[in-house]
Structure formats: structure tokens, C-alpha cells
C-alpha distance (Angstrom), angle and dihedral (degrees) to the residues before:
residue distance angle dihedral
M1 . . .
V2 3.80 . .
K3 3.80 89.9 .
A4 3.81 91.7 56.8
A5 3.80 90.9 47.8
H6 3.81 91.1 52.3
Y7 3.81 92.2 50.4
T8 3.81 92.0 46.3
A9 3.81 93.4 49.2
S10 3.80 89.9 45.4
V11 3.81 92.0 55.1
I12 3.81 91.2 47.5
F13 3.81 92.0 50.9
A14 3.81 90.2 46.5
L15 3.81 90.6 53.6
I16 3.80 90.6 49.2
A17 3.81 89.9 49.8
I18 3.81 92.2 49.3
L19 3.81 92.3 49.1
H20 3.80 92.0 50.3
L21 3.80 91.0 47.9
W22 3.80 89.2 51.1
R23 3.82 90.8 49.6
A24 3.81 91.9 49.4
I25 3.81 95.3 47.4
A26 3.82 95.8 42.1
D27 3.82 91.4 44.3
I28 3.81 92.3 -129.3
Q29 3.78 112.5 178.2
A30 3.81 118.5 -131.6
S31 3.75 132.3 -176.7
I32 3.77 137.1 -170.7
G33 3.76 107.3 -155.5
L34 3.80 105.1 -47.9
W35 3.81 94.0 -23.0
Q36 3.80 116.2 102.6
V37 3.81 108.0 -144.4
P38 3.83 108.1 -133.2
I39 3.79 120.1 -126.8
W40 3.82 92.0 -122.9
F41 3.81 87.2 65.2
S42 3.82 89.0 64.0
W43 3.81 91.3 51.5
I44 3.80 90.7 53.6
T45 3.80 91.8 45.0
F46 3.81 90.1 49.0
V47 3.80 91.4 55.3
V48 3.82 95.0 44.1
A49 3.82 95.6 44.7
G50 3.80 91.0 44.0
F51 3.78 91.1 51.4
L52 3.81 91.4 49.3
A53 3.80 91.5 48.4
V54 3.80 93.2 52.1
W55 3.80 93.2 42.0
L56 3.82 93.7 50.6
W57 3.81 91.5 46.4
M58 3.81 91.5 51.5
T59 3.82 94.4 46.4
A60 3.80 92.6 49.8
D61 3.81 91.3 80.4
């Protein structure tokens, strides 16, 4: 059961990382309320979510 949860969370984090990479490369603007989310935020999120995805995948075994 824990193994399946690790794989599921890993895939979700990988999708989040891919979407943030896409946003950063395509220079897609995003806002939360009146706050414009800077592009550098997507680069940081890409690295963090990518790390979590790889880490969860490796610890699933």
C-alpha cells in the first residue's frame, strides 16, 4: 500500500514539475488575485517538485 502511494505521489509531483517547466519556458503569465507570479518562482518549483518526484520514486522500492 505504501509503495503505491509513493508511486502515485511521485507521478503527481512529476506532472507539477513538468507544468512549471512548461510555464517557465513558454513565458506564460500567471496571477493569484492581484499578485503576478514571477517566472523565477516556476523554476524553483520545477526543481523542488522534480526532486520530490525522483526521491519518492526511489524510496518506493
